KOLTISE-126466 format. One record per atom (N, C-alpha, C, O): x negated, y, z. Coordinates in steps of 0.001 Angstrom, whole numbers, padded with zeros to 6 digits, always signed. Atoms other than C-alpha are relative to their C-alpha. Example, Ala and Ser with C-alpha at 12.3 -4.5 7.8 and 13.67 -1.06 7.14 Angstrom:
2
-000890-001190+000000-012300-004500+007800-000900+001200+000000-001936+001181+000665+000820-001190-000060-013670-001060+007140+000770+001090+000730+000261+002198+000899
! end
This chain:
293
+001257-001567+000486-059498+083355+008444+000654+000885-001055+001393+000598-001996-000802-001114+000625-058426+086261+007103-000904-000196-001354-001868-000961-001340+000982+000491+000896-059959+086279+003740-000778+001960-000399-000174+002958-000792+000464-001696+000506-062359+089786+003096-000143+000378-000956-001007-000114-001682+000053-000229+000992-061693+091531+000697-000825+001362-000569-001015+002334+000162+000665-000931+000215-063688+093761-001613+000335+001110-000390-000351+002131-000347-000284-000760+000232-061111+095417-002974+000853+001122+000908+001306+002215+000567-000863-000767-000557-059342+096435+000111-000734+000238+001695-000081-000030+002704+000233+000341-000824-061719+096860+002682-000947+001025+001107-001893+001515+000492+000048-001345-000619-062679+099588+005641-001519+000117-000468-001839+001303-000386+001446-000665+000210-066580+099677+004557-000010-000864-001311-000786-001767-001623+000691+000415+001669-066105+098969+000829-000771+000539-000858-000857+000176-002032+001739-000215+000552-069477+100983+000135-000947-000511+000028-001993-000316-000591+001268+001177-000466-071255+098188+001763-000520-000376-001533+000106-000170-002573+000387+000979+001519-073250+096331-001175+000729-000773-000276+001277-000691-001376-000682+000879+000541-071473+093397-000927+001016-000216-000529+001149-001268-001156-001190-000361+000337-068227+094475-001705-000036+001162-000881+001062+001221-001435+001005-000297+001363-069831+096643-004236+000010-000797-001102+000334-000452-002238+000745+000456+000938-071051+093949-005793+000746-000916-000435+000585-001324-001585-001413+000909+000543-067997+091646-006017+000870+000881-001129+000898+000718-002349-000399-000565+000645-065871+094301-006782-000322+000435-001824+000379+000608-002821+000702-000068+001611-068264+094836-009912+000035-000912-001171+000032-000800-002397-000192+001387+000789-067999+091480-010887+001552-000292-000187+001917-000702-001288-001797+000062-000150-064291+091198-010534+000634+000641-001281+001428+000019-001987-000185-001126+000815-063992+094631-012960-000563-000386-001458-000116+000042-002522+000344+000023+001391-066273+093075-015592+000814-001455-000282+001385-001499-001372-000728+001243+000250-064643+089479-015476+001590+000589-000804+002135+000065-001776-001137+000172+000759-061255+091627-015947+000069+000737-001349+001063+000830-002070+000006-000418+001598-062556+093344-019135-000685-001245-000791-001059-001084-001953+000391+001087+001060-063770+089874-020379-001388-000250-000541-001726-000734-001621+001562+000150-000257-067494+089954-019576-000244-000987+000819+000073-000905+002006+000652+001024-000939-069034+086786-018372-001858+000638-000357-002371+000741-001471+001238+000056+000459-072588+087600-018229-001220-001146+000847-001581-001145+002024+001329+001317-000668-075411+084525-017493-001172+000294-000921-001141+000806-002040+001411-000628+000212-079038+085015-017919-000057-001406-000943+000546-002443-000667+000402+001012+000555-080185+082766-020348+000639-001359-000379+000255-002518-000224-001430+001343-000391-076980+080622-020900-000410+000181-001498-000533+001194-002186+000425+000302+001579-078042+078725-024338+001311+000025-000530+002488-000010-000171-001256-000501+001371-076309+079340-027426+000797-001023-000169+002008-000840-000299-001246+000967+000520-075057+075566-028151+001230+000308+000874+002243+000507+000203-000584-000250-000955-073117+076194-025275+001929+000520-001007+003029+000020-001242-001046-001186+000498-071086+079442-027051+000595-000692-001522+001740-000361-001830+000300+000544+001194-071340+077516-030459+001063-001249-000400+001631-001485-001467-000620+001336-000675-069614+074087-028623+001572+000857-000050+002411+000592-000911-000886-000702-000495-066996+076438-027367+000871+000389-001332+002024-000042-001309-000117-000414+001063-066358+077930-030822+001047-001047-000556+002274-001117-000617-000357+001126+000692-065958+075029-032422+001613-000404+000389+002631-000466-000301-001279+000887-000637-063341+073490-029920+001306+000663+000107+002285-000060+000290-000475-000580+000043-061350+076435-029972+000796+000157-001080+001827+000806-000905-000742+000097+000770-060138+075867-033363+001027-001660-000134+000680-002836-000024-000738+001507-000474-057398+073176-033228-000080-001038-001593+000669-001991-001807-000511+000066+001637-057820+072459-037208-002037-001043+000452-002324-002138-000031+001166+001162-000063-061831+070948-035873+000031-001830+000213+000772-002237+001108+000587+001356+000329-062863+067134-036477-000651-000608+000950-001368+000161+001591+001456+000733-001014-064993+064732-034186-001125+000301-000206-002047+000586+000557+001049+000375+000797-067034+064545-037058-000644+001692+000216-001867+001833+000236+000548-001359+000366-067480+068593-037082-000642+000630+001536-001640+001339+001662+000243-000266-000883-067336+068918-033442-001404-001113+000571-002181-000799+001473+001786+000759-000784-070562+066090-032657-000548+000969-001533-001770+000819-001522+001260-000498+000547-072150+068089-035489-000095+000895+000126-000956+001270-000670+000327-001172-000980-072063+071310-033569-001111-000683+001370-002326-000491+001325+000552+001167-000882-073255+068902-030504-001338-000381-000369-002269+000383-000117+001260+000429+001159-076019+067129-032529-001430+001447-000097-002655+001353-000179+000918-000832-000247-077662+070324-032333-001147+000208+000571-002189+000763+000223+000791-000506-000878-079028+070189-029401-000120-001387+000607+000849-002036+001001-000075+001506-000218-080741+066765-028520+000063+000059+001655+000509-000990+002120-000363+000601-001246-080643+067161-024690+001445-000053+000070+001829-000916+000859-001177-000177-000367-076902+068071-024950+000893-001746-000400+001814-002357+000142-000734+001311+000564-076147+064753-027104-000150-000825+000541+000641-001767+000590+000398+001415-000541-078089+062608-025251+001158+000225+001443+001520-000822+001980-000786-000260-001241-075724+064124-022118+001579-000346-000267+002405-000681+000582-001720+000029+000732-072327+063835-023826-000386-001912-000374+000165-002773+000311+000148+001789+000107-073362+059939-024888-000142-000769+000937+000337-001903+000926-000255+000786-001123-074289+059122-021341+001075+000612+000541+001038-000068+001567-001246-000079-000837-071227+060381-019820+001224-001026-001070+002070-001722-000508-000678+000483+000670-069397+058920-022710-000126-001943-000126+000718-002759-000496+000252+001578-000728-070961+055241-021703-000295-000440+000967-000976-001376+001386+000481+000733-001877-070628+055539-018176+001108-001246+000421+002200-001659+000031-001416+001296-000460-068706+052809-016669+001562+000750+000466+002639+000181+000287-001826-000644+000278-065448+055420-015930+000094-000065-001482+001236-000494-001648-001037-000657+001020-064936+056214-019812-000350-001216-001158+000023-001133-002328+000725+001168+000907-066818+052661-021309+000415-001285+001105-000492-002089+001318-000151+000867-000391-065020+050295-019151-000087-001661-000274-000194-002564+000556+000088+000951+000539-065110+047611-021414-001040-000482-000301-001169-001531-000932+001512+000174+000651-068967+047994-021757+000057-001045-001295-000068-002254-001487+000456-000045+001588-069023+048551-025636-000159+001623-000460+000612+002473-000904+000709-001270+000132-071032+051404-025944-000215+000853-001373-000756+000315-002339-000012-000549+000887-070780+054186-028253-001491+000328-000465-002430+000199+000320+001590+000096+000107-074034+054852-030154-000124+001944-001189-001030+002772-001288-000249-001590+000684-072883+058326-032478+000733+000262+000711+001489-000314+001494-000519-000956-000982-072083+061394-031343+001441+000451-000388+001863+001519+000055-000431-000424+000324-069240+061286-033082+001458-000821+000542+002522-000289+000859-000500+000603-000861-067649+058294-031692+000361+000642+001953+001425+000593+002570+000284-000290-001183-068756+059691-028155+001312+001428+000224+002025+001525+001223-000701-000587-000905-066706+062936-028559+001620-000307-000428+002527+000505-000245-001301+000145+000345-063619+061133-029945+000413-000978+001297+001595-000956+001642-000415+000368-001476-063642+059009-026510+000223+001143+001134+000996+001077+002090+000283-001456-001142-064110+062105-024397+001356+000394-000195+002208-000021+000591-000678-000896-000055-061700+064309-025694-000621+001368-000091-001727+001658+000366+000714-001220+000222-061985+067938-026820-000150+000531+001631-001200+001164+001738-000067-000784-001105-061469+069191-023051-001315-000511+001096-001898+000262+001856+001313+000595-000565-064406+066499-021532-001254+000923-000699-002052+001589-000041+000972-000286+000015-066616+067561-024149-000325+001915+000209-001484+002307+000070+000235-000899-000255-066309+071160-023433-000433+000374+001575-000964+001405+001987+000163-000081-001370-066637+070838-020010-001973-000494+000217-002937-000173+000912+001605+000503-000863-069795+068713-020268-000839+001014-001382-001942+000598-001734+001010-000918+000571-071269+071494-022695+000136+001082+000934-001045+001291+001210-000339-001163-001089-070115+074566-020004-001432-000715+000720-002585-000308+000579+000873+000302-000867-071838+072058-017401-001417-000161-000616-002167+000186+000296+001075+000038+000573-074903+071597-019403-000893+001408-000121-002080+001502+000191+000031-000991-000072-075078+074951-019919-000891+000443+001322-002088+000454+001609+000210-000262-001388-074742+076073-016463-001194-000507+000836-001807+000097+001716+001511+001054-000544-077590+073578-015441-001199+000300-000100-002038-000154+000677+000611-000291+000559-079828+075387-017552-000133+001244+001099-001079+000896+001806+000485-001571-001176-080253+078706-015085-000603-000452+001030-001081+000414+001762+000789+000133-001340-081831+076707-012313-002086-000024-000802-003087+000274-000151+001339-000082+000449-085217+076284-015166+000262+001611-000456-000407+001806-001470-000118-001060+000337-084286+079866-015666-000476+001046+000931-001324+001905+000687+000602-000885-000942-084571+081577-012466-001004+000043+000693-001226-001152+000886+000924-000146-000464-087429+082439-010688-000064-000268+001029-001224-000589+001286-000445+000390-001168-086244+081700-007434-000330-001278+000433+000329-002186-000074-000080+001629-000113-087467+078453-005967+001222-000127+001092+001852-001090+000654-000663-000120-001350-085287+078643-003007+001628-000398-001252+001941-001583-001371-001317-000073+000935-081743+079100-005756+000025-001124-000991+001047-001679-001396-000431+001106+001113-082919+076502-008318+000515-001315+000879+001282-002251+000651-000708+001946-000818-082667+073734-005291+001304+000130+000649+001937-000839+001068-001904-000192-000039-078994+075503-004513+000377-000319-000873+001231-001151-000565-000518-000315+000948-078153+075617-007685+000011-002087-000389+000969-002556-001004-000007+001552+000556-078761+071486-008376+000614-000294+001074+001228-001329+000814-000587+000761-001064-077282+070844-004780+001232+000450-000480+002136-000333-000186-001348-000045+000358-074284+072470-006350+001114-000935-000918+002301-001245-000819-000575+000476+000797-073976+070751-009228-000434-001548+000331-000815-002234-000617+000049+001398-001034-074428+067429-006997+001046-000334+000207+001657-001344-000143-001553+000298-000774-071443+067977-005185+000559+000106-000913+001209-000914-001142-000888+000022+000983-069802+069319-008285+000602-001362-000424+001796-001545-000662+000137+001282+000706-070363+065697-009484+000901-000807+000735+001800-001485+000237-000333+000700-000863-069399+064289-006688+001884+000406+000125+002659-000505+000415-001225-000566-000300-065958+066177-006429+000599-000264-001089+001776-000588-000927-000347+000514+001342-065521+065420-010317+000502-001395+000536+001633-001778+000836-000415+001673-000093-065791+061743-009670+000698-000836+001532+000533-002010+001866-000658+000165-000882-063741+061687-006633+001801+000160-000245+002679-000647+000062-000881-000207+000638-060911+063695-008323+000357-000740-001116+001454-000536-001636-000103+001032+001282-061156+061158-011132+000886-001265+000221+001743-001640-000580-000212+000805-000370-060486+058220-008877+001502+000612+000937+002241-000350+001150-000791-000258-000241-057722+060163-007234+001018-000271-000902+001837-001190-000932-000764-000425+001271-056138+061340-010194+000454-002100-000481+001594-002522-000288+000097+001407+000580-056176+057510-011458+001225-000809+000449+002160-001270-000206-000787+000442-001097-054615+056205-007818+001566+000369+000007+002618-000266+000077-001646-000740-000254-051845+058879-007682+001174-000091-001411+002397-000161-001533-000825-000407+001421-051041+059244-011431+001076+001173-000188+002079+001249-000898-000475-001569+000288-050162+062987-010878-000359+000678-001136+000341+001180-002015+000319-000651+001784-051970+064262-013667-001427-001482-000511-001789-002539+000006+000846+000594+001061-054554+062836-016272-001412-000357+001189-001460+000492+002080+000976-000296-000500-057924+061782-014488-001363+000345-000458-002438+000459+000131+001295-000565+000847-060141+062848-017256+000547+002292+000103-000315+003154-000063-000040-001513-000409-058594+066866-016561-000680-000103+001702-001466+000730+002153+000122-000604-001127-058880+066150-012962-001689+000291+000357-002257+001206+000954+001453-000100+000750-062506+065296-014028-001084+001341+000051-002044+001698+000734+000614-001104+000094-062984+068519-015888-000181+000869+001520-001233+001307+001986-000467-000852-001495-061313+070326-012284-001339+000005+001035-002064+000986+001201+001137+000340-000541-063889+069200-010311-001138+000215-000399-001833+000619+000533+001238-000242-000299-067127+069543-011910-000135+001554-000289-001279+002008-000269+000469-001084+000203-066476+073205-012718+000538+001082+001228+000180+002244+001421-000665-000341-001020-064162+073696-009631-001271+001229+001192-000802+001993+002037+000614-001213-000606-067599+075999-008108-001269+001039-001148-002222+001739-000805-000092-000851+000555-068307+077614-011005-000259+001794+000519-001284+002461+000377+000279-001057-000536-067506+080885-009324-001262+000220+000643-002081+001038+000226+000954-000319-000677-069949+080432-006613-001237+000224-000960-001849+001292-000975+000824-000566+000466-072341+080125-008852-000447+000949-001166-001597+001157-001552+000000-001578+000423-071739+083123-010861-000940+000643+000485-001997+001107+000058+000424-001176-000819-072269+084893-008040-001284-000155+000508-001962+000871+000571+001274+000532-000488-075249+083308-006720-001083+000372-001203-002231+000600-000822+001314-000194+000479-077351+083959-009933+000607+000969-000448+000900+000586-001581-000490-001435+000315-075804+087511-010563-000500+000516+000909-000962+001643+000729+000486-000968-001371-076874+088479-007194-001064-000253-000044-001645+000758+000351+001559+000318-000163-080459+086901-007397-001010+001657+000147-001800+001736+001088+000390-001448+000051-081777+090747-007909-000215+000232+001127-001325+000406+001630+000045-000708-001297-080389+091737-004646+000264-001013+000811+000708-000656+001902-000126+001275-001253-080111+088381-002729-000350+000142+001103+000059-000765+001827+000816-000242-001136-082023+089702+000139+001074+001195+000449+001954+000873+001248-000876-000724-000212-080123+092961+000318+001066-000289+000796+001428+000029+001929-001291+000429-000290-077165+091240+000109+000541-000916+001285+001752-000999+001492-000157+001192-000581-077546+088370+002925-000262+001067+000799+000628+001036+001649+000291-001186-001478-078782+091513+005408+001333+000191+000747+001452+000442+001947-000890-000986-000529-075342+092493+005561+000631-000884+000744+001405-000332+001526-000274+000443-000682-074461+089448+007099+001737-000151-000565+002338-000153+000510-000789-000129+000296-070960+089314+005221-000082-001049-001502+000594-001825-002176+000485+001058+001731-072587+087710+002055+000778-001674-000420+001102-002160-001503+000222+001165-000171-071941+084311+003330+001685-000369-000308+002185-001242-001018-001081+000543+000139-068640+084318+003624+001244+000840-000981+002452+000623-000886-000319-000321+000959-067575+086237+000966-000239-000707-001115+000799-001155-001602+000330+001201+000955-068927+084117-001571+000953-001279+000485+000839-001921-000559-000689+000663-000831-066609+081521+000402+001505+000320-000540+002403-000381-001005-002052-000545+000202-063191+083682-000077-000335+000395-001314+000671+000576-001999-000747-000922+001409-063886+085203-003408-000565-000928-001474-000187-000651-002613+000554+001010+001378-065922+082197-005939+001336-000748-000803+001324-000900-002025-001055+000217+000832-062543+080854-006829+000750+000748-000639+001243+000303-001676+000334-001718+001226-061823+084653-008275-000187-000183-000313+000473-000880-001083+000438+000015+001239-064432+084716-010073+000117-001333-001038+000436-001156-002214-000622+000859+001039-063984+081153-011606+000576-000174-000204+000712-001246-000793-001316+000293+001121-060890+081639-012669-000239+001389-000899-000028+001178-002093+000797-001101+000957-062158+084941-014342-000635-000968-001438-000242-001063-002600+000672+000842+001146-064492+082581-016248+000532-000560-000769+000538-000416-001991-000412+001184+000836-062742+079718-016835+001215+000852-001216+001372+000520-002391-001333-000767+000983-059634+082220-018467-001084+000310-001238-000800-000331-002249+000792-000299+000651-062939+083858-020511-000770-001109-001063-001355-000835-002110+000666+000952+000935-064179+080501-021900+001472-000966-000292+001526-002134-000678-001613+000972+000439-060443+079103-022440-000116-001441+000416-000747-002253-000259+000321+000912-000371-060177+076400-020377+001827-000195+000316+002523+000752+000682-000992-000026-000862-056812+074792-019437+000798+000622+001060+000346+000598+002205-000894-000633-000958-054126+076533-017627-000040-000554+001146-000345+000147+002110+000249+000768-001213-054164+074037-015116-001046+000019+000566-000918+000311+001755+001090+000164-000125-057586+073659-014832-000223+001293+000378-000959+001271+001364+000638-001085-000830-058046+077613-014065+000938+000127+000878+000487+000915+001709-000418-000019-001260-055239+077322-011503-000156-000504+001333+000005-000091+002482+000672+000953-001353-056520+074600-009519-001209+000622+000517-001177+000712+001744+001517-000653-000065-060144+076265-009395+000059+000745+000676-000732+001015+001580-000580-001456-001230-057940+079286-007963-000120-000019+000730-000965+000627+001350-000671+000382-001113-056360+077870-005566-000814-000784+000644-000210-001039+001685+000702+001202-000942-058813+075380-003963+000124+000914+001264+001152+000790+001930-000235-000091-002074-059154+077054-000332+001685+000465+000766+002097+000985+001803-001496-000294-000791-055372+077185-000157+000499-001397+000719+001629-001839+000516-000380+000964+000046-055564+074094+001482+001324-000278+001050+001602-001458+001262-000354+000069-000581-052871+075059+003929+001263-000241-000691+002184-000821-000117-001570-000700+000955-049944+075942+001051+000733-001034+000482+000328-001927+001226-001469+000685-000591-046431+074396+001592+000099-000844-001328+000127-002046-001592-000594+000456+001559-045708+074011-001851-000976-000487-001068-002029+000101-001315+000651+000545+000789-046895+071790-004370+000670+000072-001626+000426-000766-002494-000927-000002+001104-044468+072982-007264-000964+000193-001611-001454+001182-002155+000530-000399+001732-045931+072564-010861-001724-000006-000142-002460+000191-001109+001634-000322-000256-049558+072559-009310-000693-001321+000528-001307-001379+001594+000052+002127-000171-050160+068239-009339-001564+000377+000283-002211-000127+001200+001530+000322-000188-053706+069145-009687-000464+000783+000605-001604+000812+000142+000235-000948-000775-054347+071787-007343-000613-001083+001301-001766-001064+001730-000376+000984-000416-053531+068855-005185-000737-000537+000032-001303-000547+001125+001048+000371+000158-055848+067184-006286-001388+000285+000240-002081-000549+000821+001447-001213+000068-058972+069350-006351-000157-000151+001563-001163-000489+002187+000005-000472-001482-058039+069964-002894-000900-001390+001085-001891-001490+001809+000594+000963-000522-058257+066658-001860-001264-000791+000073-001787-001457+000967+001427+000992+000320-061318+065208-003528-001062+001055+000698-002195+000650+000960+001027-000993-000413-063049+068530-002140+000024+000043+001015-000873+000698+001546-000018+000365-001684-061891+067488+001514-000543-001552+000043-000776-002131+001104+000392+001350-000745-062978+064060+001153-000791-000253+000000-001037-001424+000288+001517+000015+000569-066685+065021+000145-000826-000480+001669-001431-001541+001824+000207+000344-001371-067597+064922+003924+000300-001528+000577-000356-002024+001492-000393+001449-000873-065873+061319+004737-000659-001225-001272-000412-002421-001430+000051+001283+001039-067496+059767+001679-001660-000769+000647-002186-001870+000486+001342+000634-001401-070942+059801+004601+000252+000643+001307-000499+001234+002084-000125+000469-001540-069017+059635+007486+001895-000158-000637+002746+000495-001242-001584+000334-000203-065734+057847+007695+000883-000336+001091+001834-001098+001261-000766-000210-000897-064969+058858+010602+000926+000991+000420+001659+001124+001400-000392-000973+000423-063974+061687+009254+001926+000120-000419+002745+001039-000395-001053+000076+000848-060952+060427+007675+001289+000368+000442+002066+000944-000320-000823+000316-000362-058494+060150+009843+000840+001859-000024+001868+002279-000555-000484-001360-000233-058234+064032+010900+000188+000475-001038+001095+001304-001110+000209-000981+001032-059272+065052+007240+001517-000558-000602+002321+000291-000988-001481+000335+000904-056093+063424+005701+001108+000327+001088+002167+000585+000516-001726-000886-000453-053153+064712+008648-000675+001180+000032-000097+001651+001012+000242-001440-000350-054881+068207+008699+000304+000785-001774+000780+001882-002068+000349-000488+001397-055412+068419+004704+001634+000194-001014+001771-000716-001832-001687+000463+000237-051345+068834+003460+000274-000274-001329+001472-000335-001608+000163+000391+001460-052164+067957-000373+000108-001383-000194+000428-001884-001272+000730+001571-000474-053162+064091+001387+002007-000367-000610+002485-000765-001672-001339+000078+000038-049244+064029+002003+001035-000157-001103+001899-001025-001230-000641-000311+001077-047931+065485-001132-000398-001417-000719+000463-002009-001370+001130+000755+001195-050418+062929-002952+000303-001316+000857-000534-002219+000886+000066+001338-000727-049051+060184-000714-001161-000955-000002-001546-001735-000873+001820+000334+000208-052511+059173+000344+000011-000278+001717+000001+000756+002385+000201-000448-000855-052679+057943+003738-001197+000165+000579-002002+000920+000035+001847+000140-000522-056044+057331+005982-000280-000983-001065-000880-000846-002131+000516+001811+000751-056115+053246+004844+000157+000310-001629-000466-000352-002459-000224-000423+001619-055101+054740+001341-001722+000068-000460-002308-000788-001121+001059-001692+000589-058398+057614+000782-000906-001302+000528-001763-001533-000325+001017+000828-000151-060435+054355+002832-000424-000667-000823-001585-000897-001163-000334+001167+000888-059167+052026+000599-000838+000311-001535-001306-000374-002445+000399-000620+001624-060276+054387-002235-001508-000078-000331-002153-000607-001237+001473+000076+000004-063613+055087-001306-001266-001113-000096-002395-001047-000584+000317+001002+000065-064429+051892-000743-000509-001136-001110-001512-001843-001023+000077+000825+000678-063783+049977-003860-000221+001005-001227-000460+000594-002362+000795-000877+001251-064717+052948-006071-001222+000734+000358-001279+001857-000144+001034-000354-000314-067982+053682-004646-000923+000127-001044-001383+001219-001378+000780-000144+000609-070134+052331-007110+000655+000473-001393+000002+000274-002417-000489-000518+001451-067827+053890-010031-000184+001561+000081-000102+002352-000859-000113-001442-000546-068192+057196-007945-001684+000439-000529-001998+001326-001323+001290+000171-000012-071937+056640-007819-000451+000206-001614-001119+001127-002084+000369-000248+001500-072133+055855-011670+000743+001202-000928+000656+001237-002156-000581-001093+000759-070376+058717-012882-000584+001396+000617-000881+002385-000054+000943-001293-000680-072000+061285-010253-001383-000072-001096-001675+001078-001424+001044-000178+000242-075293+060414-012201+000193-000049-001055-000925-000029-001571-000237-000265+001018-073862+060553-015315-000022+000955-000470-000738+001007-001470+000327-001293-000149-073420+064192-015198-001334+000743+000275-002026+001640-000206+001264-000968-000105-075993+064983-013717-001639-000140+000140-002591+000351+000747+001403+000211+000580-078666+063506-015251-000964+001194-001038-002088+000895-001441
! end
């Protein structure tokens, strides 16, 4: 399907195209505008940008928000990050266990999830909640795929999965005041599908995530790409997102694996994927609950 391009459309004066074009221009200028974005997330980002920051300094910033601190501890003590069953009880130990990139992701996702409480539209709150639920599932799938294939670090795949739909969230939140008008165009849903990866790339660039994570988020719709040169994380993300329906219906596995080229490059057969989903079901559930609690 051809991507609807807001920058080169015949009906470029229509509201949906104008709206997306303006967002892209904002991001090009380094402007990310999210209503009610908690200050704690910005402070965490700032301390993590300083390579000299110690785990103690990062923990001090995280500890300024009790809810975020509790989230960090939950993730650090989840079965994925605590396979030996030895819990950590201090934020400094939790930060040391998770690493800076995972702490950055947790702070960002925590802040973005607060948008569902800031919005006045009940329907949108439900949509945002469902997006984070799916993001957590993609993150968990990406983690176990990366661990199985060893092509990228599992924690990097987890962060990528959790943030893969940040562009979609941004589009929906920013569009809220004009939601009815945008939807009435008949083009809005497809524009969101086509353009949320590019929007996500601009946001993650602004927040200074790792280039490999940014590239994977930007290319997540390229399921038919032929080359995986220097981009194994993109293949892991594509495989994880395509496996989501198979979690609920295993009969979809064979067609999914055959039609998505990333599985071949990752050397994952239908049977390998089936075994992966069965053997890690409890782990995927536990991780999803830790990320969305």
